[in-house]
N, C-alpha and C positions, 0 to 999 in steps of 0.2 A: 629062649636063645641066650647062650652064654657069650659074653663079650670078653675077649682076652684083656687081662689087666694091663698088659703092656700097651695096648691101643689107647686106653684111657690115660695112660701116663705119658704118652708121646704126643705132644701138641702138633708136631709136623705131620704125623700120620693122620691125625684128625683133620688137619687143614687140607692134606692131599685128598682125603676121602670126600670132603666137602667140595673141593674143586672138581673132582671126578663126577660127582652127582650133578653139579652145576653144568659141566660141559655136556653130559648126557642129556639132561633136561633141555638145555638150549639147542642141542643138535636135533632132537626129536621135534621140538617146537618149530625150528627153522624149516625142516623138511615138510612138516604138515602145512605150514603157512605158504611155502612155495607151491605145493600142489593145489592148495585152495585158490591161490592167485591165478594159476593156470586155468583152473576150472571156471573161475569167474570170467576170465577173458573169453574162454570157449563158449560159454553160455551167452555172453553178450554178442559174440560174432553170429551165433545162430539167430538171436533175437533181431539184430539189425538186418541180417540177410532176409529173414522172413518178412519183416516190415517193408523192406525195399521191394521185394517181390509183390507184396500185396498192393502197395501204392503204384507200382509199375502197371499191374494189370488194370487197376481202377482207372488210372490216367489214360492208358491205351484204349480202353473201352469207350471212354467219353470222347476222346479225340476221333476215334473211328466213327462214332455217331455224328460228330461235327463234320467230319470229312464226307460222310455219305450225304449229309444235307447239302454240302457244297456241290457235290456231283449232281444232285437233283436240280439245283439252280442252273448249273452248266448245261444240263440236258434241256431245260426249259428255254434257255437262251438260244440254243442251237435248233430249236423247233420253230420254223417260220410261222406255222399256223397259230401260234400263241401271241404273235406280235399285235394282232388286231383286236385282241380281247380288251375289255374294260380294265382299268388299272387294278381294281380290287380283285377281279377274277384272275388276272394274270399273277397278282401277288400270291393269291391262294394256291394257284397251280405251281408257282415256283418254290414256295416255302411250305408246302403241305406237310413235309416231314420234319419241320423244325421244332415240333412240339417237344421232342426229346432233347433238343439242343438249346432250347431257350434259356435254361438255367446257366449255360456256359457263356452265351454272348449273343452277338448280332451277326446276321448274314447280309451280304449285299453284293451287287455286281456293278461294274463301271464300264464306261466306254474307253476308247483308246486314249482319251485325254485325262482320265481319272475321275470323271463326273459320275455320280450315282445314276444308274438306269433301273435298278431293282433294289428294293430295300425291305427287309423283313419287318421293320418297325413302322412302315407307312406305305399305304397303297400308292400314294404319289411320292416318289423318291425325294428324300431330303436334298436340299441344294448344298451338297458337300463335295469337295474335291480332295482326292487322296493322291494326287499326282506327285507330291513331294515325299510320300512315305516310302520307306525302303522296300516294303513288301510289294508295292506297285512297280517301283523302278527296277527291281531285280527281275520281275516277270517281263517287263517291257524290254529289257536289254538282253535277256537270255531266254532263248526259245525252249531249251531243254532242262530248265531248272526243276520242273515238276512241282511238287508241293513245297512251298517255302514258309518257314516259320520266322517271324520278324523279331527284332529286338523290342524290349518294353518301350512303350510310349504312353503319353497322356491323351485320352480321347478328346476330340473337339466337341463332343456332345455336351450340352449345357447341364444335363442331369447326371453326369458322371465325370468325375475328375480323378478316377482311380487308375493305377497303372494297368495297361492292357497290352496283350500281344495279338498278332493277327496271323492267320493261315491264308495263303493265297494260291490260286491256280490260274494259269494263263488261258485266255480266250483268243483263238485265231480265226481269221476270216478264211474263206474257201481257198484263197490264193496264198495262205500261210502268213499273211500280214497280221501284226498285232491288233487285236480288237478290244482288249480290255482284260479285266480280271474278275474272277469270283473270289470273294474273300469273306472271312469270318473273324470277328474280333472276340477274343476271350478275355474276360475280366480275370486278372490274376487273383483277385479276392476269392474266386471260386476255389483255387488251390489252397489259399489260406484257410478257408473253411474246412476243406477236406483234410488238411494236415493237422489242424489245431487239436483234434481229439486224440491224436496218437500219444501214447505214453512214452516219454522220452527221458524222464529223469529231470533233475534240476537244471542241467546244462546241456541237454541233448538238442540236436538240430535235425531238420529235414530241409534239404535244398533241392530245388528244381532248377536245372540250368541247361542251356543249349550246349551243343557239342563244341562251340567255339569258346566256352567258359563264361558266357554271360549269365548272370544270376537272374532268374525269372521270379522266384519266390523262395522265401526262407522262413522257417518256423524255429524259434520265435521271430515274429515279424517286426522288422524295422524298415521303414520306408526307404532309408538311405541304402539298404542292401540291394534293392531292386535296380537292375541295370549295371551293377558293379561286375567286375570280372575276376575269375579265379585262374585265368590262363597263366599268370605269373608264378603260381605255386609249383614246387618241384614235383608234387604228386599229380599234377594235371595230365601229363602225357599218358601214364598208365591208365588214367581214368577214361580217356577217349579211345585208347587202343584196344581195350577189352570190353566185352559185352557186359560183364559183371565181375565183382570181386570185392575184396576187403583190404584195408590198410590202416595203419595208425599214423596220424600226422597232426601237426599244429595248424589250426585254421588260419587262413589268410585274413578273414574278416574280424575275428575277435580274439585270435591268438590263444585259443583253448585247445589242449591236446584231446583228441577224440579217436575212437575206433570207428571207421567209416565202412559201410557196405553200400555199393552202388549197383545200379542196373540200368541199361539202356531201355528206353520205352519203345518197344516194337521197331517199326520202320521210321519212326519220327526222330528228328535230330535233337532228342532230349535225353537227359540223364537225371534220375532221381538218386539222391545220396542221403542216406540215413546215418547220423553220427551220434554215438553215445560217448559222453565225456568219460575219460579214464578215471576221473575223480569220482563220478557216480558209479562206474563199474566196480571200482575197488572200495566203495564206501562200506559195504557189508564186510568185506575182507579186512578193512582197516579196523572195524569194531571188534571183529573176532581176534585180530592180531593184537589189539590193545588188551583185550581180556586175557588171552593166553600169555602174552608178554608180561602182563601185570602179575599173573599167578607165578610165572617163572621168577620175576624180579622179587616177589614176596619171599619165595623160597630161598633165593640167593642172598637176600639182604637180611634175613631173619636174625641171624647172629649179630649183625651190625646194629640192627634196630634195638635189640635187647641191651647192647652195651651203651647205646645213646639214649635210651629211654629215661634213665635217671637224670642225665644231663639236661634233657629236654624239659623234664618236670621242674628241675631246679631253675632253669632259665625262665620258664613261665611264671614260677613263683616270684622270682626277683622282679620280673616285668610287671606283675600285678601289684607288688609292693610299691614300685616306682609310680605306677599309674594312680594308686590310692593316695600316695603322697602328693601327686600332682593335683588330683581332684580336691584334696583337703586344703591345699594352699592356693590354688589358682582357679579362676572362673572358667568353666567348661566351654562357654560360648565365645568369649573374647580372648582367652588366654592371659588376661591380666590377673594380678594378685587379687584374691578375694578378701573377705573380712578377717579371716584368720591370719593370712599373711600380712594384712594391713596392720594388725597389732604389732607384728614383729618389725615392720618397716617404721611404724610410728615410734616404737621404743628406740630403734637405731638412730633415727633423726633427732629425737629428743635428747638422747645421750650425747650425741655429737654436739648439739647446740649448747648443752650444759658444760661439756668439757672445754669447748672453745669459746664460750661466752658469746655465741653468735645468735642471729635471728633465723627463723624459718617461717615460711608461709604455708598455711593450710587452705587449699582451694576446694570448695564444694561445687562440683559441676553438675548441672541438671539440664537435660535436653528439654526444649520448649515444645509443648503440645505433641509429645511423642505418642501419646495415646491415639491421636488422630491417625498416625501412620499404621498402627496395629489394627484400628477399626476399619480403615478404608482400604488398606493394601494387604492386610493379613499378617499374621505373626511371623511367617517365613520371611517376608520382606523386612519386617521390623528387626528380626534377628540379623539379617544381612546388613542393615544400616548400622546396628550396634557394633558388629564386627569391624566394619570399615572405619567407623568413628574411632574405635579403640586403636586400630592400626595407626591412624593419624595422630592420636594423642601420644602413643608410645614414642613416636619420632620426635616429639617436642621436649623431651626431658633428658637431662644430662646425667652424668655419673653422680651418684649421691641423691638425686631426686627419685621420686617414685610416683606411680599412678596406679590406682586400684579401682575395681568396680564394686560398688556397694551393693548393687542389685538394681533390677529394672533399668531405668535410664539415668542412674546416678553414678557419678565417678568422683573419686577423692584423690587429690594430689598433694604431696609434700615437696616443697622447694627448699632445699638445704642452702644455708648461707645466703639468705634472700632478704632484702629490705623491701620497704613499701614500693619504691619505684620499680625495682626488678619484678616484684609480684604483679604490678599493674601491667608492665610490658608483656610478661609471660601470659597473663590472662587475656590480654588483647590479642596476642598471636593465636591463642587457643580458640577464641571466638571466631577469628577470621578463618582458621582452619576448618572448624566445624561448619561454618557457613558455606563452604565450597560444596557444590552439588555432589551427591552420592550417586554414582552411575550404577544402575541396576541391570541394564541391558544395553551394551554398547552398540549392537546391531540395530536396535530399534530406537536408539538415542533416548532411552527412558532414564530419568533421574529424579531424585528427591532432594529438596533443599530444606535444611532444618537449622534452627539456631539453638543457643544455650544461654542459660543464666548462671553466673558464677558469683559465689559468695566467698570472701577472703577473711581469714582470721590470722593475726600475726602473733608469733611467740616472741617475747614473753608478755606483750602488752595485753593481748586478748585472752590469755589463759596460760596456766602454768603446767597443764597436763593435756594429753591428746584428747581426752573425752570432752573437756571444756572447749578446746579449740574446735573440735568437730561440731559440737552443738552450736557454737557461735558462728562458725562458717555457714552452717545450715540456716541460721536466722538471717544472715546477710544474703544468702541466696534467695530466700523467700522475699526479701525486700527488693532484690533485683527483678524478680518476677512481677511483684506488685507495681514496680515502676515502669513496666511495659515490655519486659523480657529482652533477650539479646543484650544484656547489660552486665556490668561488673559493679559489685558493691562491697565495700569493706565493712567489717563488723563495727557497730557502735552500740554502747550500752542502751541507747534509746530503743533499739530493736528488741532487746530482751524485755524491757519494760512493757513495750507494746504487745509482745508475745504473751506475757503473763496476763495483761489486761484482756487480751483476746481470749485466752483460755478461761479466765474467770467469767467473762461475759457469756461464753458458750455454755459453761456449766450452769450459770444462772438462768439462761434462756431455756435450757433443757428442763430445769426444775420448774420454772414458771409455766412452761407450756404444758407439762404434765398436770400441774396444779390448776390449769385454766385461769391463770392470773393475768393473761393478756386481755385486751379488749378490742372491739372493732368500732371505728368511727365511720360516718357516712357523709359524703360530700355530694350535694345535689348536682345534677346535670339538667340544664334548661335549654330551651330553644331561643330563637331570636326575640320572641315575644315575652320571654320570661316564664313560659309554661314549663312545669316540671316534666322532664322526660325520663328521669331515672336517678339512681344513686350509685356511687362507687364505694365499695367496702374497702376501708384502709385499716390495716392492723396497727395497734398502738400498744406500747409496752412501757409501763411505769414500774421500774425496779426499786426495791426497798433501799439498796445501797447507792444506786446511781440516779434515782429519781426518773425523770422522763428520758428514755433512750430513743434517739431519732431513728426512724426506719432505715435511712441511708447508712446507718452504722451497724444495726443488728441484722438486717436482711442479708448482706454479703456473708456475715458469720454463719447464718442459718444455711446458706447455700453451700458454703465450704464444708461445714460439718455434717451435711446431709439431713439437717432438721427441717429444711425448707418444705419437703413433701408433707411432713406431719403438720407443719404450720399452715400451709396452704389448704390442706384438707379440713383443718379446724375452722379456718376463716370461711371457706365455702359453706360448711354446715351452719356456722353461726349467721352468715349473711342470709341464707335461705330461710332459716328459722325466723330471723327478724322481719324479712319481707312478708312471710305468712302472718306473723303477729300483727304487723301494721294493717294488713288487709282485713284481718279478723276484727280489728278495732275500728274499721271504717275508713282508714286512710289508704287511698288507692295510689300506691307507688307503682308506676308502670313496669319498671325492671330494675334489676340489681346487677352491678358489674363487679367481677372478682378477678384478681390477678392470678395468673398461673405461670409456671416456669418450665424449662425444658425437662427437668427431672419428673415433674408431674406427668407430662405427656408421654414420657418414656416408660412410666409405670405400667406393669401388666394389669389390664382391666380397669384403667382409669376412666374410660368412657362409661363403663358400667357403674362405677362409683358415682359419677356425676348424675346418671339417670336415677340411681337409688336415692341419692340425696334429694333430688327434686321431688321424687315420688313420696318420700317420707314426710315432706312438708306440704304436700298437696299443690305443688307448683307445676306449671307447664314449661317445656323446654324454652319457649319464647320469652319467658320471664327472666332468663339468665343470659348475661354477656360475659364471656371469658376474655380477659385482656392479656396479651403476651407481648413481649418486646421483640424487636427485629432479630436479636441474637438467637432466639429460639429457632427461627427458620434456618439459621446458618450453623446449627449444632451439628456435630459429627454424625449423630444418629438421626439425620433428617428423615430417612425412610420410615423409621419407627414413629417419629413424631407425626409425619404425614398420615400414617395409618390412623393414629388416635384422633387427629384433627378431622379427618374425613368421617370417622364414626360419630364424633361429637356433632359435626355439621349435619350429618344425616338425621340425627334425632331431633334437630330443630333449634339447638343452642347456637346463638350468634357468637362470632369471633371478632376480636378487635386487635389492632396493632397499637400498643402503647408507646409513648415517647418516640413517635416516628421522626426520622431524620437524624437521630443521634447515634444510631448503630451502624449496621451494614446495609443501608437502604438498597433495595434491588427491586425494580419494577417487575422483573421476571418472577420473583417470589410472590409479589402481590397478585400476579396473574395465576400462579400455580395453586395458591392456597385460597380456600373459600372465605376470604375476609369480607366482613360487612361494614366495619367501622374503622376509621383512621383517626388517631389522636395526635394532634400537633404538640410536640414537646414544649413545655413551659419556657425553656430557654429562648425559643424563637418568639413566643408571645410576649415575654417580658422586654424584648428588644424593640417592640413596635413603638414608634414615636421617637426613638433615640438612635436606632440602627437601621439604615436602609437595607442592609443585607438580610437582617432578620425579617423585615417586612416582605422582601422579595421571596425569601424562602417560605414564609408562611403562606403567601399568595400562591406560590408554586405548588405547595402541598395541597391547598384547597383545590386548585385546578386539576391536580392528579386525581384527587378523590372524586371530583365531579366527572372526570373522563371515565374513570373506572366504575362509576355509579356506586360510590361508597359514601356512607354518612361520615362527615368530617366533624371532629370534636376538638375544640381548642381548650387546653387546660392551663391553669396558672394565670387566669385573667384577674388583674388587680385594679385596673383603671378604666374609666369610662372611654378614654381615647382608644385603648386596646379593643374594647368591645365594639366601638363604632367602626374602627378599621376592619375588623373581622366581619362585621355585619355588612359593610359596603361590598365586601368581596364574597358574600354569600356563604359564609361559614354556617353549618347546620346547627351545631350544639355548642354550649358554653359551660365552662366549669372553672371555678376559682373563687378567691376570697372576695371579689367584687360582689358576688351573689351570696356566698356563704362559705365559711371554713368547714373542715370536717367536723361533724357534730355527733354527740352521743345519740343513741336511739330516741331517747325522750326529747332531747333538744331538736332533733331532726323532725320529729312529729309536730312539735310546736311551730317550727319554721314552716313546714309544709301546710299546716293549718292556717298560718298567717298569710299564706299565699292563696287563700280561698279563691277558687275559680280559676287559678292558674295551673292547676294540675292537668296534664295532657289527657284529653278525653280518650276513652277506648275507641279504637277504630274498628 
């Protein structure tokens, strides 16, 4: 095909041709869609009409069966010869044909007062009166009403509280006076069951109503629809004036537009109406219209799309560049500046301070025990808490100040032109703000309360550059946490010195632990008679530079650095080895006690490690007692710890609570965990004789142990008066310098040998 050059050179002709093609395409599409819409409505009209006819025939057939059964009852009553029959025989004669009508409801007959004289449900008629029902009163007041269909009502029968309708026929005496009625009650649920399998679409309905507009049943079923009336609708008159037909209307009950087909049910005053929602009828047409329209629109806008394509690509590229810049400089979770942006903010604040010879404060903010939120509530809740805390922090800073998120639950703030007093006030407001409950679900009133620790370093006193200020603020923050959390601490050079000592000690501990340069001392545990009950293994460290390092000093360092698990494992192995060596040398030490921490019990396979250690040294599980503090039971990972404790207990190793009364004492945890031994902390024992409260607490702990059938051990006994007091109150076991300090293995053997005859005999 040859295209004239003038056409290609004339934009107007090209545009006109495009418009012509667009109009032609649109016209064909519109005509096709119009015809498809008409076809969809025609098919729906046929479907609703067919369904209405089917339901009309089924309903009429069942009502005819019911009506025939009513006629049989009427004949029975009018036959005098049946009056003298026994009740069960008379019932059988009257309701012999009801088998086909039983699924519909109940038949009965009444006298002129409305009392039951025949009852399809009982040979002896139930003591019921229907004199107040409309189906009785209509027959009573009108001789020529014929078959009457009642309004819906609730049956008085105890076993059915479903909506019901009744059909009634009048009974007359020979002189024409009213004698009663024959009636049948039909459970409307029957029609609900009949209608529910019909395919109606998502919003279709089937309605059964009386010719006066009263709704008897509607599918989908809503109890409130039964008994309502449609008589007020403008489409109701044609509905009762014609035997059948179709129309489109908006429903009175649910205000949905539908195509309705209706049909009167034989000679009964009933109408069945089937409605398909126009939304459902045109659903397929809408999908096709969207598809055809989309194709047409694609053709029409193709040229525009080509012209806009490059602009769209450029827009996306610029958007991606902005997003990358945002991600590079700001935290994606909280929207606060991140470490990269922090450097810029720090440089700006530092330059301002130098130029104006002013001070500024560096605040290191760390949320307290935030790990517990993630462990117990999940990371999604933890992220939500961080977002809301960040929003609060952002509101507390003025122009020139800055707040950044370092990562995790750590935030850093620079307060420009700020002295010590302003820094203290600002930090106090931050603590108060963070302490406000974080609402997670307002409907269920769920919230989390969290605190923070803040360390403050001041420029220029605590550092001349931001790296030093950040480090010193971090040291001050750790001091705030060590002091009990939810506190503010300013940097002091002492913190730096302690941090260096802490690091040096951690390195030395790691080195000596690998070199097995630590030792284990053993302190005897005896009963009231002084008989040896066992020994507690206590780790000792004598460092070349620091000489003897107290356990209270290096154990927390081991816990913080993660060395505690390795240290405890070494102590357990060394204690089991020593117990086996003593026994091999003829010294019968009944048991050995070893301390464990939460990290041990959370280790994967720790119970197996204990079992292997005992087996390696030829010891039985009953030879070992594992002592843990109360804090272990309150650890965030209590479920993991409980699993390990249960496995250790199951193998026969005994468990003890050490330093009882100094932590988070809870009788509930003593009940939940399989504890066999309770150790009274030495702080209570040392107060005996001087402090009445200490004596009361010690006595209370002994009573608790006795009540729970636990072995109670008092540690730290140094005087005879302490021993006598504990003995008077039935303490089981004793440990302390009054009997012996912690001893080396050889010294312990000498001490135990000197106690000849006082070693607890095997039971």
